[in-house]
N, C-alpha and C positions, 0 to 999 in steps of 0.2 A: 033221042039226044036230049040231054038235060040242059036247062038254062041256069046260069049262075044267078044267085040271088043278088038283089040290089046292094046289100051290105057287103058282100064279097067283092063286088065290082068297086064299090066305094073304098074299101080297104086297099085294093090293088092300086087305085089312083092315088091314094094318100101315100103309099109306100113309094110309088114312082115319083111323085112330087118331092118327097123328102130326099130321095137319092139324087134327083136332078139338082136340087138346091145345094148339095154338098154339105160339108161339116159346118158346125156353128162357127161364126167368124172369130169368136173369142177363144175357141178351143184349139190349143196347140197340138201339134203332132205328138204321137206317143213317145217318140225318141226324145223330143225336146222336154216333154213333161217328166220323163224318166230321169233325164240328166239334171233337171231342176230339182227334183226330189232328192237325187243323190247329193247334189251340192248342199241342199238344206240339211241333210243328214250329216254330211261331212262338217258343216259349220257347227252343228250342235256337238259333234264329237270333239272338235277342237276347243269349243267353249268349255266342255266338261274337263278336258285336260288342263286348261288354264285355271279353272276353278279349283281343281285338285292341287295344282302347284301353289296357288295363293293360300289355300288352307294349310298346306304343309309349311309354307314360309311363316305364316302367322303363328303356328304351333311352335316352330323353332324360336321365333322371336320371344314368345311368351316364356319359354324355358330359359333363354338367355337373360331376359329381364329379371326373372325370379332369382337366377344365380347372382346377378349383379346386386340386387337388393339384399340378398343374404350376405354377400361379401361386404357391403356397405354397413350393414347392421351388426357385423362381427365385433366382438369385444375389443379387438386391437384398433378399430377405427372410432370407437365410441368417444374417446377423449377429444378427438378433433371435432366431433359433431355436437358435443355437450357445450352449450352456451350459457348455462345458468351462472349468474353472477358476473358475467363478462360482457364487455361492450362489443357489439357486433361491428365488424370492420366493413366499411363501405368501399368496395373496390373502385368506385367511380370518384372517390374523394381524392383531392390532390395530396400527395405524400408530404408536402411541405406544411400543410395545415395541421397535421397530426402532431401531438406533443409527446 
């Protein structure tokens, strides 16, 4: 009959002690960890969707702003915007004070 070595017996006691102690107190069960990871992934996916919508909205606003600026700078509006040699009208001024 063979006798187990001291290191084998020590390893067995170590494994028995670890299994008797149970899992680490901070370690959540696999199902809970899996659902938390899935929630984290879902959150990132939703944030990606929101980011894409914001980028699309900004692009649309840039196009609309460019169109408005082009319309304002069109030749038919330039006489209204040209103030050379004319007195600027103060919209806050009382109309009775103007001559």
